[in-house]
C-alpha positions in Angstrom: 99.2 99.1 107.7 97.3 102.3 108.7 97.0 105.6 107.0 100.0 107.5 105.8 101.4 110.5 107.7 100.3 113.8 106.0 103.4 115.7 107.1 107.0 115.2 108.3 106.3 116.5 111.7 103.7 113.8 112.5 106.0 111.1 111.2 109.0 112.4 113.1 107.0 112.6 116.4 105.6 109.1 116.0 109.2 107.8 115.6 110.5 109.8 118.5 107.7 108.8 120.9 107.7 105.1 120.0 109.4 103.6 123.1 110.0 100.3 121.3 112.4 101.9 118.8 116.1 102.4 119.4 117.3 105.4 117.5 120.9 106.6 117.1 121.8 110.0 118.2 122.1 111.1 114.6 118.6 109.7 113.8 117.1 111.4 116.9 118.7 114.7 115.9 117.4 114.4 112.4 113.9 113.6 113.6 113.9 116.4 116.1 114.8 118.8 113.4 111.9 117.5 111.2 109.5 117.9 114.1 110.2 121.6 114.4 111.4 122.8 111.0 108.9 123.0 108.1 111.6 123.2 105.4 110.7 120.7 102.6 112.7 117.5 102.7 115.4 116.8 100.2 115.2 113.5 98.4 117.9 112.0 100.6 116.1 113.1 103.8 112.8 111.7 102.5 114.5 108.4 101.8 116.0 108.3 105.3 112.7 109.1 106.9 111.0 106.4 104.8 113.6 103.9 105.9 113.1 104.8 109.6 109.3 104.5 109.3 109.6 101.2 107.5 112.0 99.7 110.2 109.5 100.8 112.9 106.6 99.3 111.1 104.9 102.7 110.8 102.9 104.1 107.9 104.8 106.0 105.2 104.8 109.7 104.5 102.2 110.8 102.0 103.6 111.6 98.5 103.1 115.3 97.8 102.1 115.9 101.4 102.7 119.0 103.5 106.4 119.9 103.7 107.2 117.9 100.6 
């Protein structure tokens, strides 16, 4: 697995632009919000983002990173 994402924006954009992933409307909306809003993630949001990244086989979000 490669390097972790330093911020939520990078992680969200990677998921949104990965054409091999099928995202629900709700997940797409969530990721779109993360891509443009720098508000820190709640624990529940962080968990959901981690789940989406794991399912896609992408690196995790860095602990204590930007927007965390």
